[in-house]
C-alpha positions in Angstrom: 45.5 62.1 43.3 45.0 65.3 41.9 43.8 66.8 38.3 46.6 69.4 38.3 46.0 71.5 35.3 48.9 72.7 32.5 48.3 76.3 30.2 50.8 75.9 27.6 51.8 78.5 24.4 52.8 77.3 21.3 54.2 80.2 20.0 55.5 80.6 16.3 55.9 82.9 13.2 54.5 82.4 10.5 56.4 81.7 7.4 56.5 82.4 3.1 52.9 83.6 3.5 51.3 84.2 0.1 49.4 87.5 -0.1 46.5 85.9 -0.1 46.9 83.8 3.4 47.9 87.6 4.7 44.7 88.8 2.6 42.8 86.1 4.8 44.0 86.1 7.9 44.2 89.8 8.1 39.8 89.5 7.2 39.6 86.9 10.3 42.5 89.4 12.6 40.2 90.2 15.0 38.7 87.1 16.2 42.1 86.1 16.9 42.9 89.5 18.8 45.1 89.3 21.6 42.8 90.9 24.3 40.5 88.1 23.5 43.2 85.1 24.1 42.1 83.0 27.0 43.4 78.9 28.0 41.4 76.7 26.4 40.7 73.1 25.3 40.7 73.0 22.4 43.2 76.1 21.6 43.0 79.5 20.3 44.9 81.7 18.5 46.6 85.0 18.6 48.0 86.9 16.2 48.9 90.7 15.0 49.5 89.9 11.3 49.9 94.0 11.0 52.4 94.1 13.6 54.6 91.6 12.6 54.0 87.7 11.8 53.8 85.5 14.7 51.4 84.0 16.4 50.5 82.0 19.9 48.5 78.6 20.2 46.9 78.7 23.6 45.6 75.3 25.4 45.0 73.8 29.1 45.2 70.6 28.9 45.5 68.2 32.3 47.0 64.7 33.9 47.6 63.8 37.5 51.2 63.3 38.0 53.3 66.1 37.8 55.1 64.3 34.4 51.9 65.0 32.3 52.5 68.4 32.1 55.2 66.4 28.8 52.1 64.5 27.5 50.6 67.9 27.2 52.7 69.9 25.1 53.5 66.9 23.1 49.6 67.3 22.6 50.0 71.5 21.9 52.5 71.7 19.7 50.5 68.0 17.9 47.5 70.2 17.7 49.3 73.5 16.5 51.4 72.5 14.1 48.2 70.1 12.3 45.8 73.7 12.5 49.1 75.5 10.6 49.2 72.1 8.2 45.7 71.6 8.2 45.4 75.4 6.5 48.6 75.3 4.1 50.1 78.0 7.0 54.4 78.4 6.5 55.8 78.6 10.5 59.2 78.3 11.8 60.9 78.6 14.9 58.1 77.4 17.7 58.8 77.0 21.4 56.5 75.4 23.8 56.2 76.8 27.2 53.5 74.8 29.6 53.1 75.7 33.5 50.9 73.4 36.5 49.1 75.9 38.1 49.8 73.3 41.2 52.9 74.7 41.0 51.8 78.9 40.4 52.3 80.5 43.4 49.6 82.1 45.1 48.0 85.1 44.2 47.1 87.6 47.7 43.8 87.0 47.7 43.8 83.4 47.3 46.9 83.5 50.5 44.5 85.7 52.7 41.1 83.0 51.3 43.1 80.1 52.2 43.8 81.5 56.1 40.9 81.5 56.6 
């Protein structure tokens, strides 16, 4: 059995931020700019608080079977909510989306490379 790679995205909206929390997030905004977004095992947070209160966590996970993607989603949601809670940030409207890269359509270059 081969290992499957999953990309899991957890999106939501900051809720009820105090002025201090907003200032703190804005001070670290460069580290969390969407232009630097990446899927990582520990998760990457991106947001643009100046534009809107939305945030995105991106996780890279893996599993052996197709149904392991559900566990990857649960781990990602738990990680995101744990980070938000530990920093005291309120949130709402969490939604999770995942992709099994083994099921993703091949790009033009990869198809050509497989054909030999």
